[in-house]
N, C-alpha and C positions, 0 to 999 in steps of 0.2 A: 340603578342608584348605587353610589359607592358607599355602602353601609359600613365598610371597615373604617372610614373616617367620619362618618355621620353627615358628611357634606350633602346638603339638599334634603335630608330627612325632615319631614314636617310633623311637628308635635303640637298637640292641643292640650293645654292645661285647663281643667275645669275647677272652679271654686266659687264660693258665694261672694266674698269680698276680696278686692285687690287694691293695689296702690291707687290713691294715697291713704287708704285705710291702713292702720298699723296694728299688727298682731304678730305673734310668732309664726302662725300659719302663712299669712300674707308675705312676711319677710322671707320665709323659706322658699316659697314659689317665686317671688321676685328675684331672689339671688340666683336660684337654680336656672330659671328661665333666661336671665341675663347672661350667665356664664355659658350656657349652651348656645345662645344666639351669637354672642360676640367672639367666642373662642373655639367653638366646635363646628361652626358652619351650619348649624341647625336653623331651620325656619320655624320659629316659635310663635304660637298664638295663645292668648289667654281669653277664656270665656268666663265672664263673671256677671254679677248683678250691678245695675246702675244705682247703687245705694244712695248716691247724692245726685239730685236732678241737675246740679250745676256741672257734672262731669260730662265729657264728650261720649257719644255713643261708640265712637271708634277713634283710636289714636295709636301712635307708636311711642313706646316708652322703653328707653335703653335697648333699642333694637328688637323689641317684642311688640307684636301687634295685639292690642288690647281691644276686645269686643265686649260691650256691656249691654245686657238685655234689660229692657224696661220692665220693672216690677209692676204688677197690678195692685197688690196690697201685701203688707207685711204680716207674717205669722210667727210670733215669738221672735227669735233672732234670725229667721229666714224670710223668704219671700215666695209668693206665688206669681208666676209670670207665663202668659201665653207666648210672649215674645221669646222666651227661653227655648221653647220647642223649635221655633223657626230658626233661631241663630244656632242652636245645637246641630240641627240637620245640615245647615249650610257649612258649618265649620268641621264637623266630623267627616263629611264627604270628602273634604279637601285635605285631610291629614293622613299620616301613616300610623301614628300612635296617639292614643288618648290617655291622659293622665288625670284621673279624678282624685281630688284632694278631699279627704273626709275629716270631720263630719260635714256632710252636704246632702240634704234630702234630694234636691233637684239634680244631683249628680247621676241619679239613676237614668235620667233621660239620655245624656250622651253615652253612658255606659251601655244601655240597650242598643242604641244606634250603632255604637262601635262594633258590637257583636253581630248585629244584623248586616252591617256592611263589611264584615270580616276584617276589621281593623284590630291592631294589637291594643290590649287594654291593661293599663297599670293603675292600681289604686294605692294612694299613700295615706295611711291612717295616722293622723297627727295626734288626735286625742278624742276621748269620748265627751259627750255633753251630759251634764247633770243639771236639770232645772228644779229649783227648790221652791216652787210655788204650790198651787193647789192641784186638783185632780186633772185639769186640762193640761197643765205643764207636764205632769207625769205621763199622760197619754201621748203628748208630742214627743217626749223623750223616748218612749217605747217604740213609736213609729219610726223616729229618726234612727234609732239603733237597728231596727229591723231592716230599714232601707240600706243603711251602711253595710250591714252584714251581707245583704243580697248583692251589693256592688262588689264586695270582696270575693264572693263566691263566683261571680261572673268574670273576675279579672284573671289575666294570665299570670300576673305577678302582683304581690302585695308587699308594700314597703312600710316598715316601722322604724322608729329611731333606735330602739334597743331590743335585744332578745327578751329581756325581763318584762318589758311592757307588752311585747307581742303576746306573751303568755296570758295576759289579762283579757284578751279578746274572747268574747263569748263563743265565737266560731273557730277558735284557735285549732282545735283538734281536726276540724274539717279542712282547714286550709294551710296547715303548717308546712306542707310539702312545697308551697309556693311563696312562703314568707321569707323576705330578706331584710336584714337590719343594717342601717347605716346612719351615722350622725347627720344632723341637718347641715346644709352648706353654711358655714360661719366664716365671715370675713373679719379680719382684725379691725376693730373700730378705729376711726381716725379722730384726731383732735382738732378743733377750731379754737384758736387762741382767744378770739373775741368772745366766743360762747363760754369758754372756760372761765374767763374773767367775769362775765355776767353771773355765772353760777356761783363763783367764789364770793361775790358781793352779797349774795343772799344768805350766806352762812354768818350768823351773828358772832361778833368778837367774843372770845373766851370759850368757844365751843371746844369740848375735849374730844368727842367722837362724832364722826359724820357717817351715818348709816344710809346706804342706798337701797332704793326699791325701784325696779324698772318693770312697771306693769300698768296696764290700764285699770281704771276703777271698776273692777268686776268682782263678783262674789267669789269666784274660784280662787282669787288671789289672796284671800284671807286678810283683808284690810282691818277687820275688827282686831285681829291679833297684833297687827302693826301698831294700832292705837293703844291697845292694852299693854304692850310691852314697854312703852315709854316711861310710865311711872316706876316700873321695876328698875329700869336703867338709871333713872334719876335718883333712886334710893342709893345706888352704888356709886354714882359719879357726881351727884349733886344736881339740883334744879338748874336748868339752863345750860347744862354741860353736854347734852346730847341733842343732835338734830337728825331727823330722818328726811332725806331728799327723795322725792317721788318723781320719776320721769315716766310720763304716760298720759293718755287721754283721760280727762275727768268726765267725759260724756260718751262712753262707748255704747254701741247699739244694744238695746235690750236690757240695759242695766239701770233704768230710771229709778225704780223703787229702791234698789240697793244703794244707789248714789244718795238718795234723800236720807236713807238711814245712816249712812256713813257721815254725811255732812252734819247731822244732828249730834252724832258722837263727837265731832270735832269742836263743838261749842265748849267742851270741858277739856280740851286737849291742846297743849302747847308743844312746839318742837317738830311739827310736821309741816314741811314746805313742799307745795306742789309746783313743779317746774313746767308742767304741760308736756306735750309731745316733743320729742327731739328726734330729728332725722336719724335713721338707723346708721348711716355711714358717719355720723358725727357723734355717736354715743361715747367716743373716747373722751370727750370733754366732760361728760358726766362721770365716767368711771375714775378719771384722774382727780376728781374732787371728793371722792368718798374713801373711807377707810376699809369698808367691807360692804358686801351686798347681802341682803336677806331675801329669801324666797319662801315665805311662810304659807304657801298655797295649801288649799284643802283638796285641790284637784289639779294635777300637773303630770304631763307625760315625759317631760325632759327639762324644759326651761333653758332656752337658747341664751338668755341673758346671763345665766350663771357661767356658762362656758365663755362668753365674751368677757365677763369680769375677770375670770381666771387668766385668760390670755393677756389681759392688761395688768396682771399682777395683783389683783384684788381677790381676797378669800371670800367665801360665801358660807352662809348658814341656810340650810335648805330643809324643807319638810321631807321626812323619810318615807317617800312614796315610790312605788315601783316605776322605774324609768327616771324620775326626778333625782333619785339618789345616785345614779350612775356617774355623773361628773365628779362628785366628791369622792366616790369610791375609787375611780380610776386615776385621779390626780392627787388625792390626799389634801386638796386645797380648801379645807373647811370642815364643818361639822354638820351632822344630820340630827334633826330633832323630831319627835312625834308630832304630827299635825295637831294644831290647836292647843298645845301645852305651852302657855305663855311663859311660865316661870322657867321652864327648861330652855325656851327660846332665848330668854334674857341671859341665862347662864352661858349658853353657847356663844352668844354675841360677845359677852365680856371675855370669854376665853380666846376666841378668835382675834378679837381686837388687840389683846395683849401680845399676840404673836404675829401681828400683821407684817412686820419686817421680814420675818422668816418665810412667811407665805409668799411674799413678793418675789423672792429668789426662785420660786418654783414656776414662774410664768413660762419659762422655756418648755417645761414638761407639758403644760397645758396647750401651748401653741402646736406642739408636735401631735398631741392626742387629737385635737380638734381641727387639724389642718384641712382647709377647704379642698385642697388638691385630691385628698383621698376620697372625698365624697363625689367630686366631679368625675374622678376616674371610675368609681363604682357605677355611676349612672351611664358613663360611656360604654363600659363593658356590658351592662344590662341591656342597653339599647341595641348594641351589636348582636346580642344573643336573641333578639326578637325577630331576626331576619326570617 
């Protein structure tokens, strides 16, 4: 096998949700898998759950073979599936490298099989999960974290987005010798003129500031703070002068109760416009219609959308969380605020908005910082080293 070029290498990615499901994790794997398959001569397969019964059990997407296991029943945001064991065995046997994307409880199955069959095992730790329900949610959270830690212990290499986030791992001291950090693979978003026009029509005449939010309606994303910040901004700019455009799913898996709570809050809120999901490769149409992006998350490991916005010349206001603060720190394109402090969020939005033209000129710096070529080169060298 010509490892020096990766030609013919067989890689299996394991994750719970895959395209057409949209999240930072799925976009990461979809982009990386596609790049390796189309540009590096790698035979790439993805093993995931069939979260939508309308989806095919097996198909080819962008040169990647996608295999979906039939779930028996849902458990919180994950699934239990006997079919997962069968498909894991079939696909692990036929690959050279297994890449388990965490968080993923069922990822322990292909991880153990990889070690049993003496395959090389990589784990990518995208973010931790925090469930804010009752005792059962806390139990699920602890079990998931324990399983993820075990997978990382089994892995030959562990990948995180940033060094600062890696240090938040509970097993960091035990595995730090095999941790590598690299930015997610981020493509420069494209614009669709028709979509841009549609979005522009949704912005009311007389709007002074257009604030963007690129996130699914999930508790981690801090939608309460997004709603609460609008009155603060209206005091500064005037009622009807500020609009928040939201690009993302309004019905993500496992967020039904939270969605209901947010929709009730919207009864007394004006200025929030939901655009729904926008294809990742067309997000340029969204970014070109906003003045700045806000990422007021209460839990975030990086925030790919803020890097995309910066590459498009749009500044960001982000929660000052380990890992999520890195894009602003490395580029200077925005401000950081303490999570949950709405008044400081409003002040930062106003300050960044007033300097949006200056920030736009810094897009070249962001494009160099987050260039996808550097990430793909990192993985190419990593895979070569697994010979």
